[in-house]
N, C-alpha and C positions, 0 to 999 in steps of 0.2 A: 569261308575262312577270312577273306578280305573284309567282308562286312563286319564280322565279329571283332577283328582287330581294330577296325575304325570305331566301333562302339566302345571298346575298352579305352581307346585313346581319348574319346570325347569325355568319358567318365573321369579319367585322370585329370583332364583340364578343368572339369567342373569342381572336383575336390580341391585342386590347387587354388582356384579362385575363392572357394568357400573358406579355406584356411587363411587366405590373405585378409579376409574380413573378420573372421571370428576366432582364428587360431586353430590348432589341430583338433580333430574330432575328440570329444570328451573333455576338452579344456577350453572351449570357446566361451561365448558370451552368455551361456546359460539358456539355451533355447529349450523348446518343448521336450520333455522327457529327459533332459540332460544330455542329449546327443551332440550338443555343440552347434546345432543348426539355429541360426539367429532368426527369430520370428519376423514376419513382414513388418509389423509396426515398430519393432526395435530398429530394424534397418532404416525405416523411414525417419525415426527419431535421430539416428546417427547422421542421416543426410541433413537434417535440420541443424544439428550441432556443427557439422563440418561446413555448412553453408552460411546462413545469416548470423549464427552465433559466433562463428570463427571470424567473420568480417568485423563484427562489433568488438570482439576481443582484440583483434589486431589494431583497430583504430584507437581503442582505449590505451593500448600499449604505446602508441605513437604520441598520444596526448600526454601520457605519463601522470605522475603525481597521484592525487587522490582518486582520479578517474581510473587509473590502472589498478590501484588497490581494490577499488570497488569491483572492477571487472574480474579480478582474481577470485573474489568471493562468489561472483555469479558463475564462473567456470566450475567451481566446486558444487554449486547448487544444481547445475544441469547434470553434473556427473552423478550426484546423489539421486536425482530424479530418474536417471537412466537405470540405476541399480534396481529401483522399484519396478520399473517397466519390464526389466529382464525377469524379475521374480514373477510378475503377473503373467508373463507370456508362458510360463511353465508350471504355474501353480493355480489352484483354485482359490477363490476369494476367501480370506480368513474372517475371523470374528472382528467386531468393531474395535475391541481393545487391542488386538494384534495389529490391525490396520493402523491404529493410532501410533503404535510403536514403529511401524514401518515408515510412517510419514515423519517421524521425529528428526532424522538427519536434515531433511529439506527445511523443516520448521526452524531448526537451529540456525541455519545459514541465512534464512529470511530475516531472523531477528538480528543477526550480525550485520547484515546490509543496512537495515534501518537504524541500528545503533551507531554505525559508523557515520551516517549522515548527521545524526543529532549531535555527535561529539566533534563535528567538523563544520560548524555553522559559519566559522570565519574563513572557510576555504574560498579562494577566488573562483573555484569551479563548483560552488554550492548548487547552482541550478542543475548541473550534470548529476550531482549526487542525489538531488531531490527527485529528478525524473526517474532514476533507478529505484530509489527508496519507495516512491509512491506506487510503482507498478510491480515490484518484485513479488507481492502476494499472489500474482497470477500463477506462480509455480505451484500454488495450492490447488490448482484445477483438479488434481487427482482426487481430492475429497469433495468435489463440488457436483456430484450427480444430483439431478439428471441434466443439468445445463452447464457443463464445464466451459464450452466455447464462449457463450455470452459473458461468463464471469471473467475470462481473459480479456475480452473486449472492454469491459468496464474498467479493469485495471490499466489497460493501455490508455484509455481516455484520461485516467487520472494523471498520467505522465505528460499529457499533451500541454498542459499549462506551463510546465517547466521547460519542455523542449522548445516551445515557442519563444521562451525567453532566451534560451541558448541561441536560437536562430537570429533573434533580434540583436544579440550582443556580438555575434561573430559572422553574420552574413556578409558584411563588407570587410571583415578583418582576416578571417582564417577559414578557408573552405573545408579544412579537415574536420572542424567542429560541426559544420553543416552535414558532412558525410556521416559523421558519428551519429547524429540525430536520425538520419534516414536508416542507417544500419540498425540502430537500437530498436526503433519502432517496427522495422521489418521482422525482427525476431518474434514479436508478439503477433504480428499479422500472419506469419508463416505457422506459428504454433496453433493459431485458430484453425487454419486450413488442415493441419495435421490432426487436430482433435476431431474436426468434422468428418474426416475420412476414416479414422481408426477408433475413435472413442466418443462417438456422438453423444451418448447419454451417460458416460462415465467410463472409467478404465475397463478395458476388455480383459477379463481374467480367463485363464485356460479352463476348459471344461473337463480336462483330465489331469492326472498327476496328483501329488499330495497337496493338502491344504497349506497355503503359505504360512510360514512361521517368521518370527522376528529375527532369525539368524542372519548371518552375512549372505549377500547375494553372490552368485557365481562370479569367478574372476573374469577378467577380460574387459574390452571396451576401449574406446578412443581416449577417454578422459580418466584421470586417477580418481579413486574414491575419496570422499571427504575424510580428513583425519579427526581424531578425538573420540571420546566416549559418547554413548547415546545421550542426546539432550532431552529436556522435558518434552511432553507431547505437544503436537501442533495445536494451537488454539485458533480455529478459523471461525468461531462463532460470531466474532465482531466484524468479519469481512462481509461486505454487502455483495449480493449477487449469488450467494449459495443457498442451499436448502437448510443449513444449520446443523446437519449431521444427525446421527442416530439419537442423541440425547434430546434434541428438540422434537424429533419425530415421536419419540416415546411420550414426551409431555403432551403433545397434541393428541396422541392416541388415547391417553388417559382422560383428557378433557372431553373428548368426543364420546366417552362412555355415557355421559349424561347421568340419569338416575341409577344406572347400573354400577356406577362407581362405588356405591355404598354396599354392594352385595358382599364384599370381603370383610365387612365389619362384624365384630362379634356381638351377639345379643347379650345384654346385661340384665339380669333379673332384678326384681325389687330387693331381694335379700342381699345383693351385692352392691347396691347403691349407697355410697357413703353419706349422702345428704339425708337418707332415711334411717341410717344406722349409726348413731353416735359412737358405738363401740369400735366400729371399723375406722372412724376418723381418728380415734385415740391411738390405735395401733398401726396407723398407716405408715409412720416413719420406720417402724420395725419390719414391716412386710415388704417395703420397696427399697431396694438398694440402689436402683438406678435414679438418675436425676428426675425430678418432677417436671412436667411440662410447664413451660413459660416461667420457670423459677431459676434459670441458669444465673450463676453469679455474675454481676457486672464488673467490668474492669475498674480498678481504682482510679485510673486516669487515662485519658486517651493519649496516644503517642503524638507528640508535638509535630506539626507539619515542618518539613525541612525548609528552612529559609536560606536562600542563597544571598551572598553579600552583594550590595549594589555596585554597579560598575559605571563609571563615567570617565572615559579616557580615549585618547587617540592612539590606535594601534596601526602603525604604518600609515596607510591612507584611509583607514576606516575609523570613524568615530563610533565607539561602543557605548550605548546607553541601555543598561540592563538592570532588571530587578529593582527599579525605582518604585517606591510605594508611597503615595501621598506627598510627593515632592513637587512643589509648584515653583516655576521660574527657572527651570533648567535652560541655560543659554549656551549655544555654541557660536562663537563670534570669530575666532581666528581660523577662517576657512580658506580652502583653495579649490580650484576648479576640478582637480582630479580626485578629490576626497568624496567619500560616501558616508552616510549616517545609517546606522543599524540600531533600532530601538527594539528591545526584546523583553517581554514579560514585565512591562511597566503598568502600574495600576494607579489610577487617580492622580496622574501627574501631567505636567505641561512641559513642552519642549519648544524652544525657539531657535531656529537656525538662520544666522545672518550671512549675507554674502551669497556668492554663486558657487554651487557645488554640483557634483555629477548626479547623485541619486540619493533617495531616502527610502528606507524600508521600515514599516511598522509591523511587527510580528508578535502575535500572542499578547496583545495589550488590551486593557479594559479601562474605559473611561479616560482615554488618553487624548490630550490636546496637542496639536502640532501647528506651529506657525513658521513659515519659511519665506525667504525672499525669492531666490531664483534657483531653479533646477534645470540643467540642460538635458538630463536623461529622463528618468521616470520616478514617480512617487508611488510606492506600493503599500497597500494595507492588506495584511494576510492574517487569517485565523484570529480576528480581533472582535471586540464588541464595544459599542458606544464610543466611537472615535470621531473627533472633529479635526478637520484639516483646513487651514486657511492659507491661501496663496496671496502673498503681498506683491510679488512681481510676476514672473512668467514660469510656466512649466508646460512641456509638450504633451505629456501623458500622465494620467493618474489611473492606477489599476487597483481594483477592490476585489478580493477573492476570499471566499469562506468567511465573510464578516457580517454580523448582524448589528445594524445601526451605524451608519456612516454619514456625516454631514460634511459637505465640501463647499467651502466659501471661495469663490473665484474673485479675482481682481479684474479690473477693466482690461488689463494687459494680457490676461490669461483666458479670455472668453473663447479662444480657438482651441483650448485644451481638449484632447480626446480622453474620455472617461470609459474605461473598459471594466466590466464587472462580470463575475461568475460565481454561482452558488452563494449569493449574498442577498440580504433583505434589509428593509428599512433604510434605503439609501436616498439622500436628498442632496440636490445641488442648489446652492444659493447664489443668485446672480445679482450684481450691484446695479442699482438704477441711477438715474441722473440726480436724484435728491439724496443719494447716499444710503438709502435703505436697500435691504436685500429682498429679492423675490425668491421664495422657496419653491422648487420644482422637484417632484418625486421622480426617481429613476424607475422605469418599468421593471417589474419582477415577473410578470406573466406574459406569455407570448403565444401567438397562434401561427401554425405552419400549415400551408396548403401546397398541393401540387398543381402547377399551372399548365401542365402538359409537357413542359420542357425541363423545369427545375423546381426545387422547393423554394417557396417564398414565405419568409417569416416576418411578422409584424407584431408590434407591441399591442397588448390589449389591456383594457381597464377591468379591474375586478368588479363584477356586478354585486351591488350591495343589497 
């Protein structure tokens, strides 16, 4: 009797602990069979949210402003993803169309996160927003079978460029921002470990229970569900690192049929061929009510491209040079050391910056020319094409990222400048000589990496012609 009483007591303790995690039986987080038992991988996901994610959210709240607003969106995204994992733990894998509907809430929040960054380019914390915006597609790992883990790693790497800029800006100023970077990157590192342990080749769906439907997930969980109606389906076909989803797989399957692809075509006899029977050609318009192939009516006029008004103004400490098209001779002369210049979507234009300022950024520009005197921080060229940069005085660092075609003219005083490049091509540095002429030197684009027994050693290589 004493042993039986002890067993009953231990069972009561176990039930109490279970209810503390998932709520009372029958109203928990939606475990297998609806019994309220939380599956092992949902518990592991909750540990991820209460650990690294919670640290990132707390630090974002301390920083405040746009970073906190972004973090609030990310909190909703992790909550929406939890709902899907709860459903997967108790349901069999649904059809592709249903799965797309289930992914829609996560997709909507990903779009919100990225849109928030685009509409707040003037934010003083723009690098924080960019780091999150570039990597948030990692939450689409659920649709990235059979390699969801490597996909998350690729998205994490996309954030590194901007987190490095945050570290550079705040390393000596505010340690909280340094901690924020570490916490944010750890979220994706821990997510990769979670995926490797529980969803190595894709989301692990239950082998029992009903087939998952697009209805609401079971209640419960540490985070509130995302509000609002179901958004458009997630579009992950443009994200690198995935297998492209069922649509692409179906396309490849049809291509791989080879000659068998014509087996489904109907044979047309000579009596049915219009080019051999003029009578059929005469009555073709009456016989066919559907549109004829390749004869769809053309639109009367293409919709005009949206043209944004040009901007050339000083907003606080930021000089904004935006949407300039074919404008030569733009000059910023009344400058101060604390000011920055941000040129965005300028085409076939030239800009001269006189005096000494903090930094200059060229973003999404084409055939842009920049001439400046002195910069105490950094000159950045991002997402641009055919850009020429000339230094008249001094600059410590020039960064080129995601740019095709960049010519950098250095002055004698700026020969010690560090040039950092990533995901760019056709880069050349022109160095002045004693006779005043410039010597053009190509920046390496191809590298060789070897293991020397202790570490990786990377050297630039020339492309063999």
